VEXVEXKE-734886 format. One line per field, with one value per residue: residue number from 0; residue in three letters; y, x, z of N, C-alpha, C, CB in turn. Coordinates in nm, 4 decimals, padded with zeros to 6 digits, always signed. Each point is the difference from the previous one (the first is absolute). Glycine has a CB too. Layout:
<sites>
seq: NUM:...
type: Ala:...
ny: Y:...
nx: X:...
nz: Z:...
cay: Y:...
cax: X:...
caz: Z:...
cy: Y:...
cx: X:...
cz: Z:...
cby: Y:...
cbx: X:...
cbz: Z:...
</sites>
This chain:
<sites>
seq: 0:1:2:3:4:5:6:7:8:9:10:11:12:13:14:15:16:17:18:19:20:21:22:23:24:25:26:27:28:29:30:31:32:33:34:35:36:37:38:39:40:41:42:43:44:45:46:47:48:49:50:51:52:53:54:55:56:57:58:59:60:61:62:63:64:65:66:67:68:69:70:71:72:73:74:75:76:77:78:79:80:81:82:83:84:85:86:87:88:89
type: Met:Pro:Arg:Glu:Glu:Arg:Lys:Gln:Arg:Arg:Val:Arg:Pro:Val:Pro:Thr:Pro:Arg:Lys:Phe:Trp:Ile:His:Leu:Ala:Leu:Phe:Val:Val:Val:Asn:Ala:Gly:Leu:Ile:Ala:Leu:Asn:Leu:Ile:Arg:Ser:Pro:Asp:Lys:Tyr:Trp:Phe:Gln:Trp:Val:Leu:Leu:Gly:Trp:Gly:Ala:Gly:Leu:Leu:Leu:Ile:Ala:Tyr:Arg:Val:Phe:Gly:Cys:Cys:Cys:Phe:Asn:Gly:Cys:Lys:Val:Asn:Ala:Ala:Ser:Asp:Pro:Val:Pro:Lys:Glu:Ala:Leu:Lys
ny: -03.1303:-00.0849:+00.1018:+00.0786:+00.0666:+00.1222:+00.1865:+00.1348:+00.0788:+00.2320:+00.2402:+00.1632:+00.0533:+00.1984:+00.1015:+00.0769:+00.2502:-00.1559:-00.1413:+00.2935:+00.1770:-00.2046:+00.0401:+00.3171:+00.0102:-00.2050:+00.1213:+00.2322:-00.1326:-00.1157:+00.2602:+00.2355:-00.2508:-00.0278:+00.2840:+00.0650:-00.2268:+00.0897:+00.3227:-00.1156:-00.1789:+00.1225:+00.3655:-00.2424:-00.2508:+00.1248:-00.3431:+00.1984:-00.1015:-00.2764:+00.0739:+00.1887:-00.2507:-00.1815:+00.1952:+00.0802:-00.2782:-00.0908:+00.2658:-00.0907:-00.2369:+00.1125:+00.1633:-00.2952:-00.1530:+00.3154:+00.0799:-00.2147:+00.1330:+00.2405:-00.0451:+00.0595:+00.0291:+00.2489:-00.1750:-00.2311:-00.0401:-00.2733:+00.0453:-00.1109:+00.3051:+00.1716:+00.0322:+00.0242:-00.2775:+00.1218:+00.0050:+00.2210:+00.2249:-00.0115
nx: +00.1384:-00.2952:-00.0192:-00.0185:+00.3239:-00.0040:-00.2280:+00.2255:+00.2356:-00.2241:+00.1072:+00.0430:+00.2592:-00.2763:+00.1632:+00.1618:-00.1556:+00.3055:-00.1566:-00.1521:+00.2670:+00.0633:-00.2981:-00.0506:+00.3967:-00.0418:-00.1725:+00.2923:+00.1586:-00.2265:-00.1882:+00.2402:+00.0465:-00.3369:-00.0379:+00.2942:-00.0392:-00.2424:+00.1630:+00.2518:-00.1409:-00.2604:-00.0198:-00.2200:+00.0061:-00.1087:+00.1507:+00.0077:-00.2987:+00.1227:+00.2303:-00.2595:-00.2577:+00.2305:+00.0791:-00.3083:-00.0977:+00.1976:-00.0524:-00.2617:+00.1719:+00.2086:-00.2187:-00.1816:+00.2160:+00.1045:-00.2832:-00.2269:-00.2152:+00.1653:-00.3608:-00.0176:+00.2595:+00.1939:+00.1976:-00.0123:+00.3497:-00.2433:+00.0629:+00.1913:+00.1496:-00.0016:+00.3342:-00.1791:-00.0755:-00.3028:+00.2509:+00.1070:-00.3284:+00.0509
nz: -00.2625:+00.0600:-00.2609:+00.2296:+00.0005:-00.2492:+00.1782:+00.2066:-00.2559:-00.1613:+00.2320:-00.2513:+00.2289:+00.0978:-00.3305:+00.2756:-00.0483:-00.1992:-00.1953:-00.0153:+00.0296:-00.2176:-00.2129:-00.0213:-00.1603:-00.1700:-00.0190:-00.0707:-00.2102:-00.1934:-00.0223:-00.0796:-00.2374:-00.1195:-00.0749:-00.1398:-00.1802:-00.1124:-00.0620:-00.2006:-00.1596:-00.0721:+00.0497:-00.1775:+00.2429:+00.2868:+00.0367:+00.2636:+00.0273:+00.0377:+00.2262:+00.1735:-00.0255:+00.0732:+00.3016:+00.1344:+00.0688:+00.1126:+00.1660:+00.0696:+00.1436:+00.1598:+00.1900:+00.1282:+00.1686:+00.1198:+00.1129:+00.0859:-00.2210:+00.0170:-00.0507:+00.3199:+00.1404:-00.1643:-00.1788:+00.2121:-00.0783:+00.0609:+00.3370:-00.1889:-00.0416:+00.2754:-00.0213:+00.2344:+00.2071:-00.0654:+00.1829:-00.2181:+00.0446:+00.3512
cay: +00.1048:+00.0183:+00.1281:+00.1058:+00.0450:+00.1051:+00.1095:+00.0901:+00.0450:+00.0858:+00.1254:+00.1125:+00.0928:+00.1447:+00.0788:+00.1102:+00.1461:+00.0298:-00.0686:+00.0754:+00.1389:-00.0401:-00.0250:+00.1259:+00.0594:-00.0489:+00.0336:+00.1410:+00.0119:-00.0606:+00.0364:+00.1526:-00.0361:-00.0378:+00.0942:+00.0757:-00.0887:+00.0006:+00.1256:+00.0077:-00.0782:-00.0087:+00.1071:-00.0215:-00.1014:+00.0226:-00.1525:+00.0183:-00.0181:-00.1319:-00.0531:+00.0420:-00.0833:-00.1548:+00.0137:+00.0637:-00.0726:-00.1057:+00.0896:+00.0367:-00.1055:-00.0232:+00.1180:-00.0313:-00.1337:+00.0617:+00.1095:-00.0450:+00.1320:+00.1445:+00.0743:+00.0473:+00.0104:+00.0795:-00.0810:-00.0856:-00.1198:-00.1384:-00.0213:-00.1080:+00.0479:+00.1152:+00.0058:+00.0719:-00.0321:+00.1132:+00.0545:+00.0747:+00.1422:+00.0992
cax: -00.0607:-00.1536:-00.0369:-00.0272:+00.1190:+00.0818:-00.0993:+00.0381:+00.1351:-00.0083:-00.0761:+00.0735:+00.0624:-00.0561:+00.1235:+00.0118:-00.0350:+00.1020:+00.0082:-00.0837:+00.0834:+00.1047:-00.0548:-00.0746:+00.0945:-00.0063:-00.1582:+00.0327:+00.1492:+00.0033:-00.1016:+00.0447:+00.1010:-00.0992:-00.0674:+00.0831:+00.0055:-00.1210:-00.0208:+00.1104:-00.0042:-00.1390:-00.1007:-00.1296:-00.0696:+00.0393:-00.0147:+00.0500:-00.1259:-00.0429:+00.1107:-00.0068:-00.1290:-00.0026:+00.1141:-00.0678:-00.0617:+00.0895:+00.0484:-00.1536:-00.0151:+00.1290:-00.0298:-00.1152:+00.0534:+00.0989:-00.0604:-00.1134:-00.0680:+00.0204:-00.1161:-00.0986:+00.0507:+00.1353:+00.0853:+00.0486:+00.0847:-00.0567:+00.0535:+00.1030:+00.1026:+00.0347:+00.1430:+00.0013:-00.0938:-00.0925:+00.0464:+00.1442:-00.0387:-00.0886
caz: +00.0781:-00.0519:-00.0680:+00.0633:+00.0554:-00.1314:-00.0240:+00.1289:+00.0021:-00.1029:+00.0366:-00.0742:+00.0956:-00.0082:-00.0116:+00.0936:-00.0560:-00.0801:-00.1460:-00.0988:-00.0526:-00.0903:-00.0920:-00.0667:-00.0823:-00.1417:-00.1359:-00.0230:-00.0739:-00.1501:-00.0616:-00.0795:-00.1243:-00.0894:-00.0553:-00.0882:-00.1077:-00.0930:-00.0567:-00.0936:-00.1050:-00.0872:+00.0782:-00.0488:+00.0785:+00.1257:+00.0640:+00.1425:+00.0924:+00.0342:+00.1006:+00.1261:+00.0450:+00.0271:+00.1262:+00.1014:+00.0458:+00.1151:+00.1172:+00.1018:+00.0528:+00.0881:+00.1164:+00.0416:+00.1325:+00.1101:+00.0629:+00.0095:-00.0303:+00.0597:-00.0454:+00.0991:+00.1529:-00.0059:-00.0315:+00.0970:-00.0917:+00.0445:+00.1189:-00.0077:-00.0580:+00.0535:+00.0539:+00.1469:+00.0856:+00.0683:+00.1349:-00.0165:-00.0291:+00.1153
cy: +00.0220:+00.1162:+00.1050:+00.0979:+00.0744:+00.1152:+00.1097:+00.0628:+00.1175:+00.1444:+00.0777:+00.0820:+00.1401:+00.0765:+00.1232:+00.1382:+00.0344:-00.0617:+00.0901:+00.1326:-00.0442:-00.0271:+00.1305:+00.1176:-00.0430:+00.0219:+00.1598:-00.0017:-00.0578:+00.0536:+00.1537:-00.0339:-00.0683:+00.1076:+00.0981:-00.0578:-00.0041:+00.1600:+00.0332:-00.0718:-00.0017:+00.0930:-00.0218:-00.1270:+00.0123:-00.1606:-00.0023:-00.0004:-00.1318:-00.0503:+00.0735:-00.0725:-00.1179:+00.0206:+00.0736:-00.0885:-00.0908:+00.0684:+00.0254:-00.1116:-00.0139:+00.1071:-00.0480:-00.1271:+00.0545:+00.0825:-00.0311:+00.1219:+00.1391:+00.0885:+00.0608:+00.0405:+00.0551:-00.1096:-00.0573:-00.1107:-00.1215:-00.0200:-00.0817:+00.0714:+00.1205:+00.0128:+00.0362:-00.0440:+00.1184:+00.0529:+00.1103:+00.1415:+00.0647:+00.0554
cx: -00.1399:-00.0060:-00.0074:+00.1297:+00.0703:-00.0874:+00.0405:+00.1359:-00.0110:-00.0225:+00.0642:+00.0363:-00.0816:+00.1283:+00.0118:-00.0219:+00.1518:+00.0200:-00.0830:+00.0566:+00.0814:-00.0895:-00.0745:+00.1534:+00.0351:-00.0625:+00.0421:+00.1052:-00.0358:-00.0990:+00.0484:+00.0890:-00.1074:-00.0839:+00.0894:+00.0374:-00.1116:-00.0052:+00.1208:-00.0103:-00.1256:-00.0962:-00.1324:-00.0615:+00.0273:-00.0298:+00.0347:-00.1124:-00.0396:+00.0989:-00.0367:-00.1467:+00.0226:+00.0944:-00.0692:-00.0854:+00.0477:+00.0457:-00.1000:+00.0085:+00.0930:-00.0175:-00.1340:+00.0517:+00.0962:-00.0823:-00.1432:-00.1040:+00.0051:-00.1318:-00.0868:+00.0541:+00.1503:+00.0852:+00.0512:+00.0926:-00.0464:+00.0865:+00.1164:+00.1175:+00.0374:+00.1317:-00.0197:-00.1118:-00.1192:+00.0437:+00.1080:-00.0816:-00.0609:+00.0786
cz: -00.0389:-00.0825:+00.0555:+00.0541:-00.0957:-00.0060:+00.1070:-00.0141:-00.1004:+00.0423:-00.0690:+00.1255:-00.0299:-00.0541:+00.1185:-00.0650:-00.0959:-00.1272:-00.0735:-00.0168:-00.1228:-00.1387:-00.0754:-00.0622:-00.1170:-00.1087:-00.0446:-00.1011:-00.1270:-00.0978:-00.0673:-00.1383:-00.0978:-00.0687:-00.0890:-00.1064:-00.1033:-00.0523:-00.1068:-00.1159:-00.0954:+00.0600:-00.0889:+00.0521:+00.1505:+00.0710:+00.1261:+00.1031:+00.0546:+00.0975:+00.1208:+00.0575:+00.0461:+00.1729:+00.1115:+00.0945:+00.0908:+00.1097:+00.0903:+00.1123:+00.0981:+00.1492:+00.0760:+00.1110:+00.0728:+00.1006:+00.0490:-00.0765:+00.0777:-00.0479:+00.1424:+00.1234:+00.0228:-00.0113:+00.1080:-00.0600:+00.1141:+00.1216:+00.0013:-00.0485:+00.0525:+00.0740:+00.1435:+00.0772:+00.0249:+00.1137:-00.0236:-00.0334:+00.1258:+00.0693
cby: +00.1030:-00.0967:-00.1039:-00.1471:-00.1782:-00.1876:-00.1631:-00.1508:-00.2344:-00.1894:-00.0316:+00.0069:-00.1286:-00.0117:-00.0590:-00.1429:+00.0991:+00.0456:-00.2520:-00.1208:+00.1123:-00.1128:-00.2312:-00.0229:+00.0524:-00.1090:-00.1527:+00.0777:-00.0301:-00.2054:-00.1589:+00.1442:-00.0507:-00.1911:-00.0339:+00.0999:-00.1174:-00.2120:+00.0731:+00.0348:-00.1162:-00.2458:+00.2068:+00.1267:-00.1502:+00.2984:-00.1069:+00.1344:+00.1741:-00.0416:-00.0439:+00.2411:+00.0939:-00.1373:+00.0194:+00.1857:+00.0533:-00.1388:+00.1055:+00.0872:-00.0758:-00.0570:+00.2187:+00.0910:-00.2115:+00.0187:+00.1453:-00.1571:-00.1691:-00.0141:-00.1708:-00.1376:-00.2062:+00.2081:+00.1054:+00.0526:+00.1507:-00.1104:+00.0336:-00.1952:-00.1145:+00.0196:+00.0732:+00.2048:-00.1548:-00.0958:-00.2303:-00.2113:-00.0577:-00.1177
cbx: +00.2148:-00.1043:-00.0928:-00.2125:+00.0084:+00.0966:-00.2025:-00.1332:+00.1215:-00.0779:-00.0752:-00.1318:+00.2554:-00.1876:-00.0108:+00.1577:-00.1833:+00.0781:+00.0266:-00.2037:+00.0349:+00.1793:+00.0027:-00.2789:+00.0608:+00.0436:-00.2725:-00.0603:+00.1737:+00.0731:-00.1733:+00.0269:+00.2518:+00.0016:-00.1588:+00.0662:+00.1243:-00.1471:-00.1308:+00.1228:+00.1487:+00.0249:+00.1923:+00.0637:+00.0130:-00.0586:+00.0495:+00.1902:-00.0758:-00.1118:+00.2000:+00.1548:-00.1167:+00.0122:+00.2167:+00.0057:-00.0944:+00.0940:+00.1518:-00.1905:-00.0959:+00.1753:+00.1046:-00.1558:-00.0192:+00.1997:+00.1436:+00.0825:-00.1308:+00.2858:-00.0100:-00.1499:-00.1550:-00.0453:+00.0310:-00.2077:+00.2641:-00.0726:-00.2055:-00.1562:-00.0548:-00.2288:+00.1180:+00.1030:+00.1941:-00.1738:-00.0458:+00.2085:-00.0433:-00.1742
cbz: +00.0268:+00.2010:-00.1070:+00.0481:+00.1458:-00.1739:-00.0890:+00.1524:+00.0606:-00.1278:+00.2084:-00.2468:+00.0053:+00.2120:-00.2724:+00.1297:+00.2522:+00.1907:+00.0591:+00.0593:+00.2466:+00.1997:+00.1163:+00.2216:+00.1694:+00.1056:+00.1470:+00.2294:+00.2013:+00.0993:+00.1701:+00.2559:+00.1429:+00.1359:+00.1934:+00.1583:+00.1558:+00.1406:+00.2246:+00.1711:+00.1444:-00.0618:+00.0860:-00.1963:-00.1985:-00.0051:-00.1890:-00.0897:-00.1242:-00.2194:-00.1651:-00.0557:-00.1452:-00.3359:-00.1546:-00.1547:-00.1667:-00.1674:-00.1318:-00.2131:-00.1794:-00.2580:-00.1515:-00.2422:-00.1288:-00.1697:-00.1420:+00.2311:-00.0780:-00.0139:-00.2416:-00.0957:+00.0446:+00.1399:-00.1800:+00.1327:-00.1356:-00.2385:+00.0766:-00.0466:-00.1755:+00.0022:-00.2212:-00.0820:+00.0974:-00.0790:+00.1174:-00.1123:-00.2463:+00.0327
</sites>
């Protein structure tokens, strides 16, 4: 198999909005537990913010891939991952 053909096969799938919301729910639940654990076990040393920062950055990148940039044109779901066709909304 030629190298170019292998490169074309390595296309990353676009995450769906459902996967994003599941990831967000896990982010909230796990980090709430980590914050509670940190405040109970070692209230003088805060380390939970590093987990929030790292995981939050990854979550923002996933949100950008799913929803695109909401800064200027409003949130629009990628057409490939939109479960409802535009014709059905009319």
